[in-house]
C-alpha positions in Angstrom: -26.9 -8.5 -9.6 -26.1 -6.3 -12.5 -23.6 -6.8 -15.2 -20.7 -4.6 -16.3 -19.6 -4.2 -19.9 -16.5 -2.2 -20.9 -15.7 -0.9 -24.4 -12.4 1.0 -24.5 -12.8 3.2 -27.6 -9.5 5.0 -27.2 -7.1 5.4 -24.3 -3.7 7.0 -24.7 -1.6 9.9 -26.0 -3.9 10.7 -28.9 -7.3 10.6 -27.2 -9.4 9.1 -24.5 -12.9 7.8 -24.3 -14.2 4.7 -22.6 -17.8 3.4 -22.8 -19.2 1.6 -19.7 -22.4 -0.3 -19.1 -23.3 -0.9 -15.5 -26.6 -2.4 -14.9 -29.1 -0.7 -17.3 -27.0 2.5 -17.6 -24.8 3.4 -20.5 -22.2 6.0 -19.8 -19.2 7.5 -21.5 -16.0 8.7 -19.7 -14.3 11.6 -21.6 -14.7 12.8 -25.1 -11.2 12.8 -26.5 -12.0 10.6 -29.5 -13.7 11.6 -32.7 -17.5 11.2 -33.0 -17.2 8.9 -36.0 -14.9 6.5 -34.1 -17.1 6.4 -31.1 -20.2 5.9 -33.2 -18.7 3.1 -35.2 -17.3 1.3 -32.2 -20.7 1.3 -30.5 -22.4 0.2 -33.7 -20.1 -2.7 -34.0 -21.7 -4.1 -30.8 -25.3 -3.0 -31.6 -25.0 0.1 -29.4 -26.1 3.6 -30.5 -24.3 6.7 -29.5 -27.7 8.4 -29.2 -28.6 6.0 -26.4 -25.8 7.1 -24.0 -27.4 8.1 -20.7 -24.6 10.3 -19.3 -21.1 11.6 -20.0 -18.5 12.2 -17.4 -15.4 14.3 -17.9 -12.2 13.7 -15.9 -10.5 17.0 -16.8 -10.1 19.6 -19.6 -6.9 18.6 -21.3 -7.4 18.4 -25.1 -7.0 14.6 -25.4 -10.0 14.2 -23.1 -12.4 16.8 -24.5 -11.4 17.6 -28.1 -14.5 16.0 -29.6 -17.0 17.3 -27.0 -18.9 19.6 -29.5 -19.4 16.9 -32.1 -20.3 14.2 -29.6 -22.8 16.5 -27.8 -24.5 17.2 -31.2 -25.4 13.6 -31.4 -26.5 12.9 -27.9 -29.2 14.3 -25.6 -27.7 13.3 -22.3 -26.2 15.5 -19.6 -22.5 16.0 -19.2 -21.0 15.9 -15.8 -17.7 17.5 -14.8 -15.9 19.4 -12.1 -16.2 23.2 -12.4 -12.7 23.6 -13.7 -13.4 21.4 -16.7 -16.5 23.4 -17.8 -14.6 26.1 -19.7 -13.2 23.7 -22.4 -16.7 22.4 -23.1 -18.5 25.7 -22.7 -19.8 25.6 -26.3 -21.5 22.2 -26.3 -25.3 22.2 -26.5 -25.7 19.5 -23.9 -26.8 20.4 -20.4 -23.6 20.6 -18.2 -23.8 19.6 -14.6 -21.1 20.7 -12.1 -20.0 17.9 -9.8 -18.6 18.4 -6.3 -15.5 16.6 -5.3 -16.0 13.8 -2.7 -19.8 14.1 -2.8 -21.6 11.0 -4.0 -24.6 11.8 -6.3 -27.2 9.9 -8.3 -27.3 11.1 -11.9 -29.3 8.1 -13.1 -31.7 5.9 -11.1 -29.8 3.7 -8.7 -26.4 4.7 -10.1 -24.1 6.3 -7.4 -21.2 8.3 -8.7 -18.4 9.7 -6.7 -15.7 12.0 -8.2 -12.4 12.4 -6.5 -9.2 14.4 -7.1 -6.1 13.0 -8.6 -2.7 14.8 -8.8 -2.1 16.0 -12.4 -1.0 19.2 -14.1 -4.5 20.4 -14.9 -6.3 22.7 -12.5 -8.4 19.9 -11.1 -8.2 16.4 -12.5 -10.7 13.8 -11.3 -11.3 10.1 -11.2 -14.6 8.4 -10.7 -16.3 5.4 -9.1 -19.5 4.1 -10.5 -21.7 1.9 -8.3 -25.0 0.1 -9.1 -26.7 -2.7 -7.1 -23.5 -3.9 -5.4 -21.3 -3.6 -8.6 -18.4 -1.1 -8.8 -16.3 0.3 -11.6 -13.2 2.4 -10.6 -11.7 4.8 -13.1 -8.4 6.7 -12.5 -6.0 8.0 -15.2 -3.8 11.1 -15.6 -2.6 10.5 -12.0 0.9 11.6 -11.2 1.0 9.7 -7.9 -1.2 7.2 -6.1 -2.1 8.2 -2.6 -4.1 6.6 0.2 -7.3 8.7 -0.4 -7.5 7.7 -4.1 -6.7 4.1 -3.2 -9.5 4.0 -0.6 -12.0 5.1 -3.4 -10.9 2.7 -6.1 -10.4 -0.4 -3.9 -12.6 -3.5 -4.0 -14.0 -2.8 -7.4 -15.4 -5.4 -9.8 -13.5 -3.6 -12.6 -10.7 -1.1 -12.3 -9.5 1.1 -15.2 -6.1 2.4 -14.2 -3.3 4.4 -15.8 -0.2 2.6 -17.0 1.3 5.4 -18.9 5.0 4.8 -19.5 8.0 2.6 -19.1 10.5 4.6 -17.2 13.5 3.3 -19.2 11.7 4.1 -22.5 10.9 7.6 -21.3 14.3 8.4 -20.1 15.9 7.2 -23.3 13.3 8.4 -25.7 12.7 11.5 -27.8 11.1 13.7 -25.2 13.1 16.7 -23.8 14.2 16.6 -20.2 11.7 19.1 -19.2 8.8 17.0 -20.5 10.3 13.8 -19.0 10.4 15.5 -15.6 6.9 16.6 -16.0 5.7 13.1 -16.7 7.7 11.6 -13.9 6.6 14.2 -11.4 3.7 13.8 -8.9 1.6 15.8 -11.2 2.4 13.7 -14.3 1.4 10.1 -15.1 1.6 6.7 -13.4 4.4 4.5 -14.8 4.0 0.8 -15.5 5.7 0.0 -12.2 3.5 2.4 -10.3 0.5 0.8 -11.9 1.7 -2.7 -11.1 2.3 -1.8 -7.4 -1.2 -0.3 -7.1 -2.8 -3.4 -8.7 -0.9 -5.6 -6.3 -2.4 -3.6 -3.4 -5.9 -3.5 -5.0 -5.8 -7.3 -5.3 -5.6 -7.5 -1.5 -8.9 -5.6 -1.3 -10.7 -8.1 -3.6 -10.2 -6.4 -7.0 -9.6 -8.9 -9.8 -10.3 -7.3 -13.2 -8.1 -4.5 -14.5 -7.7 -2.4 -17.6 -4.3 -0.7 -18.2 -5.2 2.7 -19.7 -3.7 5.8 -21.1 -0.5 4.2 -22.5 2.0 6.6 -24.0 2.4 6.3 -27.8 6.2 7.0 -27.6 7.2 5.7 -24.1 5.3 2.5 -23.7 4.0 -0.6 -25.6 1.0 -2.8 -24.7 3.4 -5.7 -24.4 5.7 -4.0 -21.9 2.8 -2.6 -19.8 1.2 -6.0 -19.6 4.5 -7.8 -18.8 5.3 -5.4 -16.0 2.0 -6.0 -14.3 1.9 -9.7 -14.9 5.4 -10.2 -13.4 4.2 -8.4 -10.3 1.0 -10.5 -10.2 2.5 -13.8 -11.1 0.5 -16.7 -9.6 -2.4 -14.4 -8.8 -6.0 -15.0 -10.0 -6.4 -11.8 -12.0 -7.6 -10.7 -15.4 -5.4 -7.9 -16.9 -6.5 -6.2 -20.2 -4.7 -3.4 -22.1 -7.1 -0.8 -23.4 -6.8 -0.9 -27.2 -6.9 2.3 -29.2 -9.2 0.9 -31.8 -12.5 0.2 -30.0 -12.6 -3.2 -31.5 -13.3 -5.3 -28.5 -16.0 -5.2 -25.8 -15.4 -7.0 -22.4 -18.2 -8.6 -20.4 -18.3 -9.1 -16.7 -20.9 -10.9 -14.6 
């Protein structure tokens, strides 16, 4: 059986990029973090940005693609995305491969990847599942509302990376104008801590045990509150819950 290693380089309001090793394959999800930060985070654990095998883009919002050109200049791998996300990365030198929703494909030997739609206020925002020799990593952020189809994709994963964007009380009493609050709270916004906790509780019943809380809001959440919300829901359960740091200073290993 293969091993899974996760290095969250950045996940939140200011930028998103997570490095995943599954079996022999080294992949990057999103390019919203500066090249230097990604390079240094990988070097810290004897990884090289030039050795990345594939890059996957969830959608074209700036905090997910802002460093695409710089990163592509230092990698030779292909970049995979849904058609709607190709325009924001149109100038990168890497080969860009359009991916079809709900159609599993094999970008690397033995690695099955499936892209699925999530509700968000970008034209088409996507999540991913990565599968290799019986191991599975699920990735879903920028998701306004969980639904049964998304749940069916991300269930029973060895590792689940899931959005825990905001504390509802902090959002409603924070600095954001009402219009922006309503956007975040809508079905095309972001999952709250409570939404995340409820989803993790359901995923636990499918066999999932390892979770990363991702895309935390800088102004409407804290790692402590996000973690507490989920742990209270999962009290007494045999789970591992990690909050994605924004510093890329820790790699996580899973057998």
